[in-house]
N, C-alpha and C positions, 0 to 999 in steps of 0.2 A: 379803746375799750377800757371799764373804770374795773379797777382791780379792788376789791374790797374784801373784808372778813366778816361774819356776823356774830363771832365771839367777841369777847373781851370788852372794849370802849365803843364798839359799833354805835350803839344808840344815843354817844353824847357827840359823836362827829358826822355819824353817817344820817342822819336824820335832816340835819341841818345843811347838808351838801346840796348845793344848786347845779353844780356841774354836770349834766346827765340827768337831773331829776326833771319830773313832769309838773312838780309842784309848782311853779312859775306860773304854767299855762294854766293848771288847775284854777288858781287863785283868780285869774284872770276873766275865768267864766264863773267859778263859784261867786264870786262876790256882787256879783248884778243880781242873781239870784238871791242872796240873804238880804240885800238892800230892799228888792222888792217885796219881801215876805213880810219885813217889819213896816215898810209903810202902808200895805194892805191890811195888818193885823192893828193898826191905829186909825186907820181913816176909812174902811170898809165893812161893811157888816152884810154879808148876805147867806143868811142863816137858811133861805129857801132853797138856794143852791148847794149846800153844804154835802148834803148827802149824795146827791147825783155825782158831785166832783169825786168825793170818795169811791164811788165805784167804779166812774172811768179813771183813777188814778190807779187802783189797784189792779185792773188787768192791764192797763197800758205799762204799769210799771213791770210786769210779769214778762211780756212780751218784749220790753226793750234790754232786760236784763238777761234772757235767752239771747238777745241778738249780740249783746256786748261780750258775752264770754264766748259766743261761737267765735266771734271778731279776736276775740284773744287767743283762743287756741290755734286759728289758724295763722295769723301773725307769730305767735310761738315757733309754729310747726315750719313756716318759711324760714325762721332766724336759724331753726336748729338744722335744717336742711342745708341751708348755706355753709354753716359751719361744718356740717360733716362731709359734704363734697369739696370743701377747699382740702379740708387735711386727706381724703381720699385721692385728691389729685397730685398733691404734693408726696403723698407716699408712693404713689405708681411711679411719679417721676426720677423720684432719688434712688429708688429700687432701680432705675434705668441705669443711672449713673454708676450706683455700686457694683451693678452686675456687669457694665462692661469695664470698667476700671480692674475689677478680677480677673476679665476674659484676656487681658494683654498679654503678649508675649513675653518670656522672660528670657528669650536667647541674647548675648551681649551685642550681639550686630545688628539687633531691630532697636537698641535703646533709642537712637534718634527720632526715630517712627512713632513708638510708642511714646515719647514724650510729647511731641508734636500731638498726635492723636489725643492723648489726654487732657493737655492744656486747651486745646478747640474745643473739645466736649463739654469741659465746665465752663466755659464761657459760652456756650451756644445754649446749655441749659439755664444758667445765670439769666441769659436775655430773654428766655421760655419763659419763665416762671414771673420775670417782669412784665413782657408783654400778656401774660394771662391776668394780671393784678389789673393793670391797665386797662384791658378788655372788659372786665368783669364790673369793676369799682367806678362810681362816680366821685372824682377827685377834684377839686380845686387846682390844686398842684399835682400833676400826673408824673413828674420827675421823681424815680425811684434810683438807688444805687445799683452800679453794675459791677461785675468784677470786669476790669478793665479789659477793652476789645482790641488795645493797641494789638500788630500783627494782623488782627482781619483786614482783608483786602477792601480798599474804601469803596470800591463798586457794588460789594455785598451789602456794605451799611447803608448805603443810598438805597438801595433797594428794596433792604427789610424796613427802612424809614417810611417809603412812600407807599409802602404794598397795604389793602386794604383789611387784610386779615393778619397780621404778623405770625399769631401761633403756626396757623396752617403752612405757611412757608417754612417755618423752624423747624416742624415735626418732618419735613421733608428734606430736611439739610440734614438733620441727626438721623433720618433713615438712610439718606447716601453716605454720609460720613461712615456708619457700622459695615452698610455693605462693601464700599471701597476699601478699607481696612480689613475687612475679612478675606478680600481676595489677594491682599499683599501679605497676609500672614500676620498681619498685627494681632488681631483678635485669634486665638486658637481655639474658641469653643467649636463644638460640631455645630453644625447648621440649628438641628431642632431645638437645642438648649438656646443658641443666640435669638430664634426666633421669640422667646419668652420676654427678651426687651423691647421687642416690636409690639408684642402684646401689650405688655405695661405704660411703653408710651401712647398707644391708641386707646387704652382703659383711662390715661388721665385726661387724653382728649376728649373723650366721653361725657367724663366728670365735669371738664370743664364747659361743653356745652349745656348742661342741665345748671351749671351756674349762671351762664347767659339766660337761661330760662327764667330765674328767679327776677334777675335784673330786668328784662324785658317786659314780662307778664304780670303787672300789678295787682292787688286783690279787686274783684270785679267791682267795677264803678257804681254798679245800682243798688249792691250792698251796703258799699262806704255813705253812698249818699242818702240811703233811707236812715242808717244809724241815726247819721249826723242831724237829719230832717226830726225825727223822731226824739234824739235826745237835746234840741233845743225846744222842743213842744212841751217836753216833760219837766226842764227848768222851770217853764209858767205855771204848769199846774201843781207843783210842787211846790212854789209860792206861797199859788193859791189856797192850796189844801192846809199847809202848815200856821197861815193867818187866820184859820177859822176853826181849826183846832186845836193848835197850842197858844199858850198863853203864859205870861205876859209876852210883851214884842219881844225881849231879849233870848225868851227860851224859843219863838217861831225862829228866829234869827240864826240861831245854833243848832236848832235841827236842820234847817234848810241847808247852811253849809255843809254840814257834815255829809248830808246825804247825796248833794249834788257834787259834791268834792271826790266821793268815790266814783261816780258815774264817769266824771270829766277826766278823772286821774287814768280808770279803767281804756276809754278812748283814745287818750294822747300816749299811753304805753304802747297801742298797736302800731301808733306812726313810728314810734322809736326804734321798734324792734322786728318791723315787716320788711325793712331791707339794712340788712347788717354791711351794705359794699358801700363806705363813703369817708365821710371826714366827721362824722358826729362823734358825739362821747362814747356814744354806746355801741359802735359801729366795731369792727376787726380791726386790729391795729396792724395795718398792711404794710407800712414801712419798717415796722418791727419784723415782720413776716418774711420781707425782703431780706433784712439785714441777717435775719436768722439763716437763711437759704444760702446766702453767699457765703456765710464762715462754714457752716457744714459743708458747701461743696470745696471750700479752700483746705478744710481739714484732711477731705479724702485725697487730696493733691500731696500732702506729705510723706515723705518717703514712710515714716516711721509709722504711718497707717497702714500702708501698703505690705509692711513686711510681717509676716506671721510671729510671733513671740514665740521665743526660744523656751523649751521645755527640758529639764532634766527628771529622770525618773526617781532618783534618790534627793530629790531638791527637799528642804526643810519643810514640814506640812503635809508631806505627802510619804510618812514611815507607815500609813495604813491606808489601805485599799479601801476607798469611800462608796459604800454600797447605799447608804440611806443617809437621813442626816442624823449626824453622832451628838453626843453629850457635849457640854462646854467643858471640857476636862482641863483647858489649860489656865482658865481665869479662877480656878476653886480646886485646891488640893482632894483628892479622895477621902472620903469619911472611913476611916478603917474599922470604925464600930461599926457601921452599918453595912459594909460592904467586905465581904472577907476577901482580901487582895494580898498580893504577897508585897515586898521591897521592891523589887524590879517595877511591877506595874506602877507604884507611885513615882517611883523615879523616871518613868516612861512618859505619865501624866505631866510632871513638870517640864518635860524637854520638847514635849508636842505642841505643835502650833494651834492657835484657836479655831475651831470649824466657822466661827462667824465673826467678822469683824465691823465694828462701828462705822468706819468710812474704810474708801481705798487708802488714804493717806496713812491710817493704823496699819493695814497690811503692808504698806511699804517701809513703813519707820522698823515693824517687827522684821520683816526680810532684811531690813539692813542690820539690825541687834544679830541676826543670829549667823551674819555672814561668817563669822570667826569659828562657829562652835561645828563641830563633825555632826552628821547625821546620824542619828541613833536608830538603827533600825531591828525588828524582831529578830531572832535567831532561827537559823534554818532547824528543818524538823532534826535532824541529827545531832546539832547541837542542843536541843531541846531533850532527847534522849538521853545524851550523855550527863547534862545535866541534873537530871532527875534522878538517876541511879545513883549519882553523887549524892544527893541533898535528900532523898527519901520520895514516896510517893505523893506526899500530901501539901508538899509543899507550894506545887503550883496549882492548887484548886483556886478556882475561880467561883464566886456567886454569880447569880443568873444576872442580875442588875447590872455588875462590873463588867458584863461584857458587852454592853451597849458602846458603841462605835469604835470597838477593838476590830484589828484586821484578824482573817481566818489564815492557818500556817500557808506558809509559802508553798508553791508546787517547785521540786527540785525536777530540771529537766536537763537533756544530755546535751553537751557540745554537740552542733549538727557536723562536725569535720570528724567526728568518734568517739567511741566512750573513753578514750584515753585523755582526752582534754578535760580542763578543769569544769567543774560541774557550777551551774549559773542558778542563783535565784531568780525568780521572776514572779510577778504578781499574779492571783488566780484569773481567771476570767470571770468574765458576766456570765 
């Protein structure tokens, strides 16, 4: 698939690009019409036929334009439906893999069984996606990359190689794999929850069947034959019309070339986008899709991907409970003239972490820079009351605008083991 951007210098490079363009085929059909129009303008005079030709040409052009536009709409609908079904199939099957990896047991004595299950699951999913692409797409070279299948028994590999429909066999293998490991308690999810993985696997197979429908059932032949024949006749009539109504000869040639280039370009666009599964420049990048699929599967096998991130309540950036999108206080100091704030709030804003980072790298850099700074939390209600009595009642007054992004007061709760224990600070409940 050709990746391009309409902005910038597109009209300098995009207009002259031949790969994936319909212009070369258009020139082959439009140039003979142009030459015919020039010859007729120079050597043929048929004033008595001019009005009749014009009447026929007007009605004929209207019908042909309608058919060509209809054909283009159908071709683009097939193209977009194919792209949509492909993404749905990939999404359903990837959801199967992520769900099953998440359902694996965390018991130490089952670690070896879990590893074997996950490794085999990922390899079967890679083989399933590759087989689906080979089933749908018409490729000259159907070899696509796979996650290594070393370790899978040879008899199974021979069987899947010779199977008439590999996707059905692989779906059966995946279903049996899940059931066997569920009985072994390798998968600890309840049966109703586990059945959702079977549903996702089945929906992906249904989407694959719809993709096969697009591959096997072309646009109806009578329509395609009618449009092609009418366009050929229209090319001849247009050359005759322009030779009688447009003068001199070079003007007749230009008008004919522009008109027929548009019609033939629309005709060949249909052929380019009608079937998006192949090796043509405008087809889907199948090798890239398979490579991306394998990379995503291998990322799921990474132990860091399967470990839930640790979180500390008093980590930097969580000094206030976030109940909404807050103001960006960390990158600019609070304006003391426009906001009635205290010195404590200014210092608190300088210490705060940004609510929005430009990238994940900025977040990691900020987190590392704040590693040696102790967290600065808001005082408890008891501390606030003591400080208010010592400094006066108006010092802590805040303007309405300055309260955006700040946290409400902490709740003070008793220690569960008894009121004599130390009181704890907790965040307010949502």
